[in-house]
C-alpha positions as CSV (number, residue, x, y, z in Angstrom):
1,M,-17.1,3.8,24.2
2,K,-18.2,7.3,25.0
3,K,-20.1,9.6,22.7
4,A,-17.7,12.4,21.6
5,E,-18.3,16.1,21.6
6,P,-18.6,17.1,18.0
7,S,-16.0,19.9,18.6
8,E,-13.3,17.4,19.5
9,R,-10.6,16.7,16.9
10,A,-11.2,13.4,15.3
11,G,-8.6,10.6,14.8
12,C,-6.9,7.5,16.1
13,K,-3.3,7.0,17.2
14,A,-1.1,4.4,18.9
15,D,-1.2,4.9,22.7
16,P,1.4,2.7,24.4
17,A,0.7,4.7,27.6
18,A,-2.9,3.2,27.8
19,V,-1.4,-0.3,28.3
20,P,-1.4,-1.1,32.1
21,A,1.9,-1.9,33.7
22,N,0.5,-5.2,34.9
23,A,-0.7,-6.3,31.4
24,G,1.3,-9.5,31.7
25,G,2.6,-9.6,28.1
26,P,3.0,-7.5,25.0
27,M,-0.1,-5.3,24.2
28,Q,-0.9,-2.8,21.5
29,A,-3.3,0.1,22.2
30,I,-5.0,2.6,19.9
31,T,-6.9,5.6,21.3
32,C,-9.5,7.2,19.1
33,T,-11.2,10.6,19.7
34,N,-14.4,11.6,18.0
35,E,-14.0,8.7,15.6
36,T,-17.1,7.5,13.5
37,M,-17.6,3.8,13.0
38,A,-17.2,4.4,9.2
39,E,-13.8,5.8,9.8
40,F,-12.8,3.2,12.4
41,I,-13.6,0.2,10.2
42,K,-11.3,1.7,7.4
43,L,-8.5,1.7,9.9
44,M,-9.0,-1.9,11.3
45,P,-6.9,-3.7,8.5
46,Q,-4.1,-1.2,9.1
47,M,-4.0,-1.4,12.9
48,A,-4.4,-5.1,13.2
49,P,-3.4,-6.7,9.9
50,A,-2.5,-10.0,11.5
51,Y,-6.2,-10.4,12.5
52,I,-8.1,-8.5,9.8
53,D,-7.6,-9.9,6.3
54,H,-10.9,-9.2,4.8
55,P,-12.8,-6.0,4.0
56,V,-14.8,-4.7,7.0
57,I,-18.4,-3.3,6.6
58,D,-20.1,-1.0,9.2
59,S,-23.5,-2.5,10.1
60,S,-23.5,-1.1,13.6
61,G,-26.0,1.7,12.9
62,L,-24.0,4.0,15.2
63,Q,-24.0,7.7,14.2
64,G,-21.6,10.4,15.1
65,G,-18.1,10.2,16.8
66,Y,-17.0,8.2,19.8
67,N,-14.0,8.2,22.2
68,F,-12.5,4.9,23.0
69,T,-9.3,2.9,23.5
70,V,-8.9,-0.6,22.0
71,M,-6.2,-2.8,23.4
72,W,-5.1,-6.2,22.2
73,T,-2.2,-8.8,22.2
74,P,-0.2,-9.1,18.9
75,R,-1.2,-12.4,17.2
76,G,2.3,-13.8,17.4
77,A,2.3,-13.5,21.2
78,L,-0.8,-15.7,21.6
79,P,-0.6,-19.4,22.2
80,G,-0.6,-21.1,18.8
81,G,-0.3,-17.7,17.1
82,G,3.1,-18.1,15.7
83,Q,6.4,-16.9,16.9
84,A,7.0,-15.4,20.5
85,G,5.9,-11.8,20.8
86,A,8.1,-8.8,21.2
87,A,8.6,-9.5,25.0
88,G,10.1,-12.9,24.0
89,A,7.3,-15.0,25.6
90,V,3.9,-16.2,24.5
91,D,1.2,-14.5,26.5
92,P,-1.4,-17.2,27.7
93,G,-3.7,-14.5,29.0
94,G,-3.7,-12.4,25.9
95,V,-6.6,-10.6,24.3
96,T,-7.3,-11.1,20.6
97,Y,-8.3,-8.1,18.5
98,F,-11.8,-9.6,18.1
99,E,-12.1,-9.9,22.0
100,A,-10.9,-6.3,22.3
101,I,-13.5,-5.1,19.8
102,E,-16.2,-7.0,21.8
103,K,-15.1,-5.2,25.0
104,L,-16.1,-2.0,23.3
105,G,-19.6,-3.5,22.7
106,L,-19.0,-4.2,19.0
107,K,-18.6,-7.5,17.2
108,L,-16.8,-8.5,14.2
109,E,-18.6,-11.4,12.3
110,K,-17.5,-13.0,9.0
111,G,-20.1,-12.9,6.5
112,T,-20.9,-12.3,2.8
113,H,-22.0,-8.9,1.3
114,P,-22.3,-7.7,-2.3
115,V,-19.3,-5.6,-3.3
116,S,-18.6,-3.5,-6.5
117,V,-15.9,-4.9,-8.8
118,I,-14.5,-4.0,-12.1
119,I,-14.4,-6.8,-14.7
120,I,-12.2,-6.6,-17.8
121,D,-14.1,-8.7,-20.4
122,H,-11.5,-8.5,-23.1
123,A,-8.8,-6.3,-24.5
124,E,-8.1,-5.2,-28.1
125,G,-5.1,-3.7,-29.8
126,K,-1.4,-4.2,-29.5
127,P,0.4,-4.6,-26.1
128,I,2.4,-1.5,-25.0
129,D,6.1,-2.2,-24.7
């Protein structure tokens, strides 16, 4: 991760060209430019839904935007991860999304945090047809 220039346009996009030719199996890559951690964590469940199935909270303390590429093996291409990947074979040397995040110097940890919820205590009146 490299600190971004504030004038750079912010955003993340799929970047298949970032995957090295000798990757050894199917890989996904996302390159982010001037991306804040707050924005990045909002994208995590969309970019890696097979790995991220809980809300993600930013506790990094990092401020400002960063440039980085995150590259991982689709879950189905990992041993024991399900069906064979897009290349038709399971990749024994694959990188999970969690390992890819750690290569950026970040860490995803499962925990509990208070969240806001709406509770409907009761309803009155006739149902709407």
